[in-house]
C-alpha positions in Angstrom: -17.0 -5.2 3.1 -15.2 -4.1 -0.1 -14.7 -0.6 -1.5 -16.6 0.1 -4.7 -13.8 2.5 -5.9 -10.6 0.4 -5.4 -11.9 -3.0 -4.2 -10.0 -2.8 -0.9 -11.4 -4.8 2.0 -12.6 -2.7 4.9 -14.2 -3.5 8.3 -18.0 -3.9 8.2 -19.7 -0.6 8.9 -16.7 1.6 7.9 -17.8 5.0 6.7 -14.8 5.5 4.4 -12.4 3.2 2.7 -9.1 2.8 4.5 -7.2 2.5 1.2 -8.6 5.3 -0.9 -10.8 7.3 1.4 -13.9 7.0 -0.7 -17.3 6.8 1.0 -18.3 3.2 1.6 -21.2 1.5 -0.2 -22.0 -2.1 0.6 -20.8 -4.1 -2.4 -20.9 -7.9 -2.5 -19.2 -10.1 -5.1 -21.4 -12.0 -7.5 -22.6 -15.4 -6.3 -19.9 -18.0 -6.4 -17.1 -15.5 -6.9 -14.7 -13.7 -4.5 -13.0 -10.3 -4.8 -9.2 -10.5 -5.0 -7.5 -7.6 -3.5 -4.6 -6.2 -5.5 -2.4 -3.9 -3.4 -1.7 -0.7 -5.1 1.3 1.4 -4.1 0.6 5.1 -3.2 1.1 7.5 -6.0 4.0 9.9 -6.0 3.7 12.5 -3.2 0.6 10.7 -1.7 0.8 9.5 1.9 0.0 5.8 2.4 -3.5 5.3 3.9 -3.7 4.3 7.5 -5.5 1.0 8.4 -7.2 -0.1 11.6 -9.4 2.0 13.9 -6.9 4.9 14.2 -6.5 4.9 10.4 -10.3 4.9 10.0 -10.6 7.8 12.4 -7.9 9.8 10.4 -9.8 9.1 7.2 -13.1 10.1 8.7 -11.5 13.3 9.9 -10.1 14.1 6.4 -13.5 13.5 4.9 -15.3 15.6 7.6 -13.1 18.6 6.7 -14.5 18.6 3.2 -18.2 18.7 4.2 -20.1 21.6 5.8 -20.5 21.0 9.5 -18.5 17.8 9.1 -15.9 18.7 11.7 -18.5 19.3 14.4 -20.2 16.0 13.5 -16.9 14.2 13.6 -16.2 15.6 17.1 -19.6 14.7 18.4 -19.4 11.2 17.0 -16.0 10.4 18.4 -15.7 11.9 21.9 -17.6 11.9 25.2 -18.7 15.5 24.9 -20.5 15.5 28.3 -17.3 14.6 30.2 -15.1 16.9 28.1 -17.7 19.8 28.4 -17.7 19.3 32.2 -13.9 19.4 32.3 -14.0 22.6 30.3 -16.5 24.1 32.7 -14.2 23.3 35.6 -11.3 25.0 33.8 -13.5 28.1 33.0 -14.7 28.2 36.6 -11.2 29.1 37.8 -11.4 32.7 36.4 -14.7 34.3 37.6 -15.2 35.1 41.3 -15.1 32.0 43.5 -16.3 33.9 46.5 -17.5 37.4 47.1 -18.1 39.7 50.1 -19.9 43.0 50.7 -17.5 45.6 52.3 -19.0 49.0 52.9 -21.7 48.4 50.3 -19.2 47.2 47.6 -19.1 43.7 46.3 -15.5 42.3 46.3 -14.6 38.9 45.0 -11.7 36.6 44.4 -11.1 34.1 41.7 -9.8 30.6 42.6 -6.9 30.9 40.1 -5.4 33.6 42.4 -5.0 31.2 45.3 -2.7 28.2 45.8 -5.5 25.7 45.2 -6.3 27.3 41.9 -3.1 26.0 40.3 -3.9 22.5 41.5 -7.5 22.8 40.1 -6.0 24.2 36.8 -3.6 21.2 36.4 -6.2 18.6 37.3 -8.7 20.2 34.9 -6.2 20.1 32.0 -5.5 16.4 32.8 -9.2 15.8 32.9 -9.7 17.4 29.5 -6.9 15.3 28.0 -8.2 12.1 29.7 -11.7 12.9 28.3 -10.3 13.3 24.8 -8.6 9.9 25.1 -11.7 8.2 26.5 -10.1 7.4 29.9 -13.3 7.5 31.9 -11.9 6.4 35.2 -9.2 9.1 35.1 -11.8 11.8 34.3 -13.9 10.7 37.3 -10.9 10.8 39.6 -9.9 14.3 38.3 -13.4 15.6 38.7 -13.6 14.1 42.3 -10.3 15.8 43.2 -11.5 19.2 42.0 -14.8 18.8 43.8 -13.0 17.9 47.0 -10.8 20.9 46.7 -13.6 23.4 46.2 -15.7 21.9 49.1 -12.6 22.1 51.4 -12.1 25.7 50.4 -15.8 26.6 51.0 -15.7 24.9 54.4 -12.7 27.0 55.4 -14.5 30.3 54.5 -16.5 32.1 57.1 -20.2 32.6 56.8 -19.9 36.2 55.7 -18.8 35.3 52.2 -21.0 34.3 49.3 -20.1 31.7 46.7 -19.6 33.1 43.3 -19.9 32.0 39.7 -16.5 30.2 39.8 -17.7 27.8 42.5 -20.9 27.1 40.6 -19.1 26.4 37.3 -16.6 24.1 38.9 -19.4 22.3 40.8 -21.5 21.8 37.7 -18.5 20.9 35.5 -17.4 18.3 38.0 -20.8 16.7 38.2 -21.2 16.7 34.4 -17.7 15.1 34.0 -18.6 12.4 36.5 -22.0 11.7 34.9 -20.6 11.7 31.3 -17.7 9.3 32.3 -20.0 7.0 34.2 -22.2 6.8 31.1 -19.2 6.1 29.0 -18.2 3.2 31.3 -21.7 1.8 31.4 -21.9 1.9 27.6 -18.5 0.3 27.2 -19.4 -2.6 29.5 -22.5 -3.3 27.3 -20.3 -3.1 24.2 -22.1 0.0 22.9 -20.8 3.4 22.1 -22.3 6.6 23.5 -25.4 7.9 21.7 -23.4 10.5 19.7 -20.5 8.2 19.0 -20.1 6.1 15.8 
Protein backbone atom coordinates (compact mmCIF):
# COMPACT_ATOMS: atom_id res chain seq x y z
CA UNK A 1 0.00 0.00 0.00
CA UNK A 2 1.46 3.37 -1.01
CA UNK A 3 0.91 6.83 0.48
CA UNK A 4 -0.96 9.23 -1.80
CA UNK A 5 1.00 12.17 -0.36
CA UNK A 6 4.63 11.04 -0.49
CA UNK A 7 4.52 7.66 -2.27
CA UNK A 8 6.10 5.76 0.64
CA UNK A 9 5.27 2.08 0.95
CA UNK A 10 3.26 1.15 4.07
CA UNK A 11 1.84 -2.04 5.52
CA UNK A 12 -1.58 -2.99 4.19
CA UNK A 13 -4.32 -1.62 6.42
CA UNK A 14 -2.14 1.15 7.94
CA UNK A 15 -4.17 4.12 9.14
CA UNK A 16 -1.42 6.68 8.64
CA UNK A 17 1.72 6.86 6.53
CA UNK A 18 4.89 5.84 8.39
CA UNK A 19 6.94 8.36 6.38
CA UNK A 20 4.84 11.54 6.42
CA UNK A 21 1.95 10.78 8.83
CA UNK A 22 -0.77 11.52 6.25
CA UNK A 23 -4.03 9.52 6.45
CA UNK A 24 -3.79 6.50 4.18
CA UNK A 25 -5.95 6.05 1.11
CA UNK A 26 -5.66 2.96 -0.99
CA UNK A 27 -3.64 3.90 -4.08
CA UNK A 28 -2.55 1.40 -6.71
CA UNK A 29 -0.14 2.08 -9.56
CA UNK A 30 -1.53 2.16 -13.08
CA UNK A 31 -1.64 -1.23 -14.78
CA UNK A 32 1.77 -2.40 -15.92
CA UNK A 33 3.66 0.20 -13.86
CA UNK A 34 5.18 0.17 -10.40
CA UNK A 35 5.80 2.93 -7.89
CA UNK A 36 9.43 3.62 -7.18
CA UNK A 37 10.08 4.89 -3.70
CA UNK A 38 12.51 7.76 -3.46
CA UNK A 39 13.74 8.22 0.10
CA UNK A 40 13.42 11.79 1.27
CA UNK A 41 15.56 13.06 4.13
CA UNK A 42 13.73 14.69 7.06
CA UNK A 43 13.51 18.46 6.84
CA UNK A 44 15.58 20.61 9.18
CA UNK A 45 14.25 20.31 12.74
CA UNK A 46 11.88 17.45 11.86
CA UNK A 47 12.22 14.08 13.59
CA UNK A 48 12.61 11.10 11.26
CA UNK A 49 9.43 9.04 11.09
CA UNK A 50 9.31 5.70 12.86
CA UNK A 51 8.68 2.53 10.88
CA UNK A 52 7.22 -0.80 11.91
CA UNK A 53 4.36 -1.48 14.31
CA UNK A 54 5.76 0.74 17.08
CA UNK A 55 6.31 3.54 14.58
CA UNK A 56 2.76 3.16 13.30
CA UNK A 57 1.48 3.33 16.88
CA UNK A 58 3.44 6.56 17.47
CA UNK A 59 2.08 8.06 14.24
CA UNK A 60 -1.46 7.01 15.16
CA UNK A 61 -0.99 8.63 18.58
CA UNK A 62 0.24 11.88 17.00
CA UNK A 63 -2.73 11.97 14.64
CA UNK A 64 -5.21 11.10 17.41
CA UNK A 65 -4.09 14.13 19.42
CA UNK A 66 -5.23 16.42 16.60
CA UNK A 67 -8.81 15.09 16.38
CA UNK A 68 -11.59 15.56 18.95
CA UNK A 69 -11.97 12.40 21.03
CA UNK A 70 -9.01 10.92 19.18
CA UNK A 71 -6.96 10.11 22.28
CA UNK A 72 -9.80 8.10 23.82
CA UNK A 73 -10.32 6.22 20.54
CA UNK A 74 -6.57 5.56 20.35
CA UNK A 75 -6.50 4.10 23.88
CA UNK A 76 -9.60 1.96 23.29
CA UNK A 77 -8.19 0.65 20.01
CA UNK A 78 -4.75 -0.29 21.33
CA UNK A 79 -5.12 -1.70 24.83
CA UNK A 80 -7.12 -4.38 26.63
CA UNK A 81 -9.31 -1.94 28.56
CA UNK A 82 -11.15 -4.71 30.45
CA UNK A 83 -7.95 -6.07 32.02
CA UNK A 84 -6.50 -2.62 32.70
CA UNK A 85 -9.81 -1.38 34.14
CA UNK A 86 -9.93 -4.41 36.44
CA UNK A 87 -6.37 -3.75 37.59
CA UNK A 88 -7.30 -0.13 38.33
CA UNK A 89 -10.30 -1.34 40.36
CA UNK A 90 -7.98 -3.54 42.43
CA UNK A 91 -5.75 -0.51 43.05
CA UNK A 92 -8.70 1.71 44.02
CA UNK A 93 -10.05 -1.04 46.30
CA UNK A 94 -7.09 -0.56 48.63
CA UNK A 95 -8.41 2.73 49.97
CA UNK A 96 -12.08 2.30 51.04
CA UNK A 97 -12.97 0.15 54.03
CA UNK A 98 -11.97 -3.47 53.48
CA UNK A 99 -13.85 -4.62 56.58
CA UNK A 100 -16.14 -2.88 59.01
CA UNK A 101 -17.63 -3.60 62.43
CA UNK A 102 -20.35 -2.13 64.62
CA UNK A 103 -19.06 -1.07 68.03
CA UNK A 104 -21.60 0.49 70.41
CA UNK A 105 -23.74 1.46 67.43
CA UNK A 106 -20.88 3.06 65.49
CA UNK A 107 -19.60 1.63 62.23
CA UNK A 108 -15.80 1.36 62.28
CA UNK A 109 -13.79 0.22 59.27
CA UNK A 110 -10.26 -0.39 58.13
CA UNK A 111 -8.78 -0.03 54.66
CA UNK A 112 -6.51 -2.77 53.33
CA UNK A 113 -3.76 -0.25 52.55
CA UNK A 114 -3.27 0.25 56.31
CA UNK A 115 -2.30 -3.40 56.81
CA UNK A 116 0.79 -5.33 55.78
CA UNK A 117 -1.04 -7.12 52.99
CA UNK A 118 -2.11 -3.78 51.55
CA UNK A 119 1.44 -2.99 50.44
CA UNK A 120 1.67 -6.35 48.64
CA UNK A 121 -1.69 -5.79 46.92
CA UNK A 122 -0.58 -2.26 45.98
CA UNK A 123 2.66 -3.47 44.35
CA UNK A 124 0.95 -6.39 42.60
CA UNK A 125 -1.83 -4.08 41.33
CA UNK A 126 0.72 -1.65 39.87
CA UNK A 127 2.55 -4.54 38.18
CA UNK A 128 -0.81 -5.74 36.85
CA UNK A 129 -1.60 -2.29 35.38
CA UNK A 130 1.81 -2.12 33.65
CA UNK A 131 1.48 -5.69 32.36
CA UNK A 132 -1.98 -4.87 30.99
CA UNK A 133 -0.62 -1.82 29.16
CA UNK A 134 2.10 -3.98 27.64
CA UNK A 135 -0.34 -6.73 26.62
CA UNK A 136 1.23 -9.35 28.93
CA UNK A 137 -1.96 -11.33 29.49
CA UNK A 138 -0.46 -14.20 31.50
CA UNK A 139 1.22 -11.76 33.89
CA UNK A 140 -2.03 -9.87 34.47
CA UNK A 141 -3.81 -13.16 35.22
CA UNK A 142 -1.07 -14.14 37.72
CA UNK A 143 -1.20 -10.72 39.43
CA UNK A 144 -4.99 -10.79 39.71
CA UNK A 145 -4.86 -14.34 41.11
CA UNK A 146 -2.30 -13.28 43.75
CA UNK A 147 -4.48 -10.34 44.82
CA UNK A 148 -7.60 -12.52 45.01
CA UNK A 149 -5.72 -15.12 47.05
CA UNK A 150 -4.55 -12.43 49.50
CA UNK A 151 -8.00 -10.95 50.05
CA UNK A 152 -9.61 -14.36 50.52
CA UNK A 153 -6.93 -15.35 53.06
CA UNK A 154 -7.53 -12.04 54.88
CA UNK A 155 -11.30 -12.58 54.93
CA UNK A 156 -10.85 -16.17 56.19
CA UNK A 157 -8.75 -14.85 59.11
CA UNK A 158 -11.44 -12.38 60.18
CA UNK A 159 -14.00 -13.43 62.74
CA UNK A 160 -17.69 -13.57 61.85
CA UNK A 161 -18.47 -10.30 63.62
CA UNK A 162 -16.95 -8.16 60.85
CA UNK A 163 -18.60 -7.24 57.56
CA UNK A 164 -16.84 -6.95 54.23
CA UNK A 165 -16.58 -3.41 52.92
CA UNK A 166 -16.39 -1.67 49.56
CA UNK A 167 -12.63 -2.27 49.35
CA UNK A 168 -13.11 -6.04 49.35
CA UNK A 169 -15.83 -5.81 46.70
CA UNK A 170 -13.73 -3.55 44.43
CA UNK A 171 -10.67 -5.81 44.63
CA UNK A 172 -12.82 -8.90 44.01
CA UNK A 173 -14.59 -7.38 40.97
CA UNK A 174 -11.33 -5.90 39.68
CA UNK A 175 -9.53 -9.23 39.95
CA UNK A 176 -12.31 -11.08 38.13
CA UNK A 177 -12.46 -8.42 35.38
CA UNK A 178 -8.69 -8.54 34.94
CA UNK A 179 -8.71 -12.31 34.59
CA UNK A 180 -11.67 -12.25 32.17
CA UNK A 181 -10.13 -9.51 30.00
CA UNK A 182 -6.76 -11.26 29.90
CA UNK A 183 -8.27 -14.65 29.03
CA UNK A 184 -10.18 -12.94 26.23
CA UNK A 185 -6.93 -11.38 25.02
CA UNK A 186 -5.18 -14.76 25.01
CA UNK A 187 -8.07 -16.41 23.13
CA UNK A 188 -8.14 -13.68 20.48
CA UNK A 189 -4.34 -13.82 20.10
CA UNK A 190 -4.46 -17.59 19.52
CA UNK A 191 -7.00 -17.03 16.75
CA UNK A 192 -4.80 -14.33 15.24
CA UNK A 193 -7.42 -11.66 15.96
CA UNK A 194 -7.32 -8.52 18.04
CA UNK A 195 -9.75 -7.65 20.79
CA UNK A 196 -13.02 -6.09 19.52
CA UNK A 197 -11.86 -2.56 20.41
CA UNK A 198 -8.31 -3.04 19.10
CA UNK A 199 -7.11 -2.11 15.59
